[in-house]
Structure formats: structure tokens, C-alpha cells
N, C-alpha and C positions, 0 to 999 in steps of 0.2 A: 437406316439412312446411309446413303453412299457418302464417300469423302467429298465428292463434288457438291452434294446437297448441303453438307455441313458448312462448307466454305461459303456457299451462297448465303446461308443464314447468318454467318458471322459477318459478312461484308455488307449486308443490307439490313438496315434497322427498321425500315418500313416495308410492309407487304400488304397491298390491298387487292381487292378482287371485284370483277364484274361477274354476276351470276344470273343471267337471264334463262328463262325456260323457252324452248322452241315450240310453243303451243299457240302461237299467233304472231302477228307482226309487231315489232317494237313501236311504241308510240311516244308522244311528247313527254309523258311522265318518266318513261325509261330514260330518254335522252337527258332529262334534268338530273336524275340520280347518277347516271353513268358519267356525265360530264363532271359532276361534283367529285366522284370517286377518282377520276383521272387527275383532276386538278389537285386533289389532296395528295395523291401519290407523287405527282410531279413536284409539288412544293416541298415535300419531304425528301426528295431525291431518292425515292424508293422504287419498288417494283410493283407492277400491276399485272394480274393474271386474269384470264377469261376462263370461266367454268361453265360448261354446258349442262344445265340442270334438266336433263331429259328423262327423269324417272317416270313421268306419266306417259306410258307407252300408248295409251288410247288417244291422247291428244297431241303428242310430240310428232312433228313431221320433218323429214329431211329438208323440205323446201323452206320451212321456217328457220331451220338452222342456217342454211345458206344465206337467207335474207338477213339474219341476225349478224353474221360475219360481214356481209357487204355493207349493211347500213351503219354499223359501228365504225367500219373503216372509212366509209364516205364522210362520216361526221368528223373524222380526224382523230378519233380516239385510238391511242396506241397502247398495246399490251405486249408484255415480254414473254409470257408463257400462256399456253392454251392448247385446245384440241387441234387447232389448225397449224400450230408451229411447234408443238411439243414443249418439253421442259423437264426439270429434275423431279417433278412430283406427278408424273403421268400415272394413270390416264386422267384427263381433265373433263371427261364426260361421265356423269353420274351413272349412266346405264352400264358402265364398264367397271364399277367400283363395288359391286355387290358383296364381295368377300370382306372388304373393310367394314361395311355396315353390319354384316353378320357377326364379325368378331366383337363389335361394340354391343350388339344385342345380347350375345352370349355373356359378356361381362356384366351387363345390367341384370340379366336373369340370375346369374350366379350370386350377385350381391343383394338380390331381393328387391331391386328397384322397380321391376316391371311385372305385370301379370296379364294372362290372356283374358280377352273380353269377347263375348259373343254378341254384343249389342251392335246393331247396324245403324246407319244414319236415320233410317225410317223409324227404328225403335226410339231413338233419341228425340226425333221430331214429334213423336206421339207423347213424349213426356212433357206435357204442357206446363208442368210446374217448374221445370228446370229453367233458371234464369239464363239469358243470353249474354255472351261476351261482346265486347266492342271490337271484335276482330273476326277472322274467317274460321275460327275453330268451332263455331256453332254454340249450342247451349252448354252450360257447365255440365260435365258428366256427373250424374247423380249417384255414382258408386254402386251401380247394380251388380257388377261382377267383381268388385274389389274384395279380395279375401281379407279375413281378420288377421291372419298371420302370413307366414311365407307360403307360397303356393305349393301344392302337392303334385307329384307326378314328374315324369321325365319328358322333356321337350327337346328333341334333337334339332328341330328347325322351328322358325316362327310361323311357318305356313299354316293356314287354316283358321287363324285367330287374328283379331285386332288386339295388338299388345299396347297396353297403357302404362305410362310412368306414374307411379304412386307419389303424388306431391305431398310435402310436409304441411298438412293443414294448419293454417294460422300463422305460418312463418312469413315474414315480410322479406321479399327479395328486392334488394336495393342496388342500384348501380348509377354511375354518372355517365350521362350521354353528352358527347362533346358538342352537340348542337342545342339540345333541349334542356340540358342540365340534369339535376337529380331526378331519378325515377324510382318509384316504389309500388310494388304490386304484392298483394297478399295471396299466397297459395291457398286454394280451397275456397276463396271468396271472389277474387278477380279472375281466376282461372282454376280449372279442376284437373283431374287426371287426364293427361293428353296422350294422343297416339304417337307411338314411335315406330310401329310396324303395322301394315295393313294385311288383312287376311288373304289377299291375292299375292302375298310374298313380295311386297314392295315396301321398302323403308319409307317412313313418313318424312316430311320436310324437316321437322325439328331435328331428328336424329342425323339425317344425311348432311344437313348443313353444319352441324357441330363437328361430325367426324371429318368432313372435308376441310373445313376452315382450320382445324387443328393439324391435320396431316399436311396441309399446304403452308403451314406456319403463317397464317394471316395475322397481322398485328392490329389491323383496324377494319371493321366491317362498316361499309357505307351502304345504306339502303333506306327505303321509305319509312315514314313515320307510322304507317299502318302496322309495322312489325315491332313497335316498342314493347308490347306485352309478350310477343314471342321471345324477345331477348330474355325475359325473366324465366321462361320455360327452359331456354337453352342454357342459361347459367346453372340451373339445376342439373342438366345433363353433363355439362363440363365438370361440375363438382363430383357427380356420381362416377364419371369415367376417369377421374384423376387428371384432368387436363386443365391447362391454364387458358382462361378465356381471353379473347382479344379486347381491344377498345371498341367503342361503338359511336357511330355518327349517323343519326337518323335525319333524313332530308324532309323538308316540307313537301307535302303532297300537292300535286296539281289536280284540282277538282273540276267537275263539269258544272253546268248551270243549276243542277239540283243539289250540289254540294258533295256528290259522290266522287271518289277518286277516279281518275282516268283508268280505263281497262282496255283490253284488246278488242272489245266491242266497238270502241271509238275508232273505226277504220279510217275515217276522214282525217284523223290526227295521227295516223301512223306515219313513221318516218318515210316509209316507201311511198305512201300517197302524196306526202308533201314534196318528196323528190320528183315525183311524176308531174306535179304542178309547176315545176321549175324552180323550187326553192333551193337555195344554196346552203352549205353548212353554216355559214355565218348568219343566214336568215333563221335557221333553227335555233342557234344560240341566242339570238335576239328574242325569238318567241319564248324560249325558256325563261329568259330574264324577265320578260313582261308578265308571263304566267306566275312566276314567283312573286312578282309585285302585286298580284291580285287581279290581273287582267285576263285570266283563263276563260271566263265566260264569253268575252267578246271574240276571243280566238275560236272558240267552239262554234259560236254562231256564224262567224265568217266562213269557216270551213265545213259547215254542215255536220258537225259532230253529233248533234242531237236534233 
């Protein structure tokens, strides 16, 4: 770390972040989370950085990245570091940080925390007996490729395998969320061995997020409540890598008329579409406030979201 970076850390007690993926247009749910993140950074008189989470090369598009920057700026959200303006912890785009993730994978391998897995998503989908999580990780991994002891063989790179983190079965992972209060998830029951690296040589979300938040000295992570269980996984990674975890603040989700959280498929509620309809930044903030109060369904009906 440079002397300039050390001085920044000493002088700023709070560091938050915005971490969108340029795989679609930002929508009202993103606006809700990012406005919360900015407000918390501002109230703490801290710093806010923007990180471009563009690891998904098949779905990430330069046009979505440009729209992301424009829409966040139009909303009046202000960040002090990012891929568009630079900063002491560059680069701020995940596609440019492969070396950092590789170093973390090597440490996890050397310490015996990860193992190579040949199972595909299709293989897991066919394992009908595997219970499903309440998040996006899919069914609990049944342990098909989990070795009894340390793995054998030399692995110079993670390419060619799905690498999984071996969770401590039966251990309760507990943490205090600054919005939802005490959280408790049991490894091996609530979630199983999870991906840290994909066979196409791309680090998984869990690992990339931990490595970047630690490297950028994030003190509080503000994100959606759908990631409450992911936090338990990430705490295990922080521990395995010898890193200090940040604090956590998970935001209430804005859901559609079916109770599902807003996604990029809800184009009518994208910030860009609302801008094109003549909405002003203050209108978006009001819509977010109404949605948080439980009026999301009427907003979706009004704007043709479903």
C-alpha cells in the first residue's frame, strides 16, 4: 500500500461502496440500495466508491456501464473513487483485477480450504434430492467431489474446474446486521460448499467481493437483503484469508406483484425508462420511499412492469 493510501485510511473512518454489474439497466431496486449507501456514507462523513463488477463477460456490456454511470450521476449520487475518476485503490473494474483473485485462490488452495469440482449446474439440477437454498446459489451441493482429506496433485491455475470452498459442516455463522439485527446460518445445512472459481477461469462473486472489499478497505457493505446468507459464506472467506470483515447493512428489497424482488427484466422500472418518461431525480426518490413503505405493486402496475 502506498503512503497516500495509508493516509486516506487513517483520515477516513467510514468507507462504503456501490457495486453494480453492467449486465442490464439499473432499476428502482438498485436506486433504493444505492441511495441508502450514499446516505450512510454522507452521514458518517466518509468516502463512497464505485466498483464496476463486470466479471460476467458474456452479459456485461459497455453500453450498460455507460448507462450505469449516467443514471447514478443523474440521481445525484456522488462517489469519490471509481473506474471513471480513479483513486488510490485502482483498478475499480473487476475485469482488471484477475491477479488479486488468483492470489487469494492460491492461498485458499495452499491452506486446504478449496477443492476442484467437476459437477456442472446441469449435474446439480439432476440431483433432485438436494434441498434448495433461499438464494441464488441453487441447491445445496451434495458433496459429490469433496475429498476426504487434502486434495492431491499440483494445480498451477484454477482453470478447467469449478473450485468449491469446503464449509465447516454444523458450524453456526453469526453476525450482526445493522438493519435486520442478529443473523445466524448453519454451514452444511443452510448452505453448502460454494463456488469460489468457475471452470472458465472466472472468479465467483463470493471470492471477488471479499477480495475487493478488503483491498479497498470497505468498512460497511450496504446491499440487498437477498444477500444475507451470502454474508455468512463471505465471513468464512474472510476468516480463511486472514482478513478483517466489514460491517453489514442489508436493505429491504423492493418486490413485484408476485413477491419476487425487482430484477433487470423489469425494464419499465429501470431508471433510464423512468427518466425517458420525464421523471426527475426527486420523483425517483419519492418512488423509492413509497416502495419501501409497501406500495411497490401499484408502482409496477402503473409503469407496466409486469
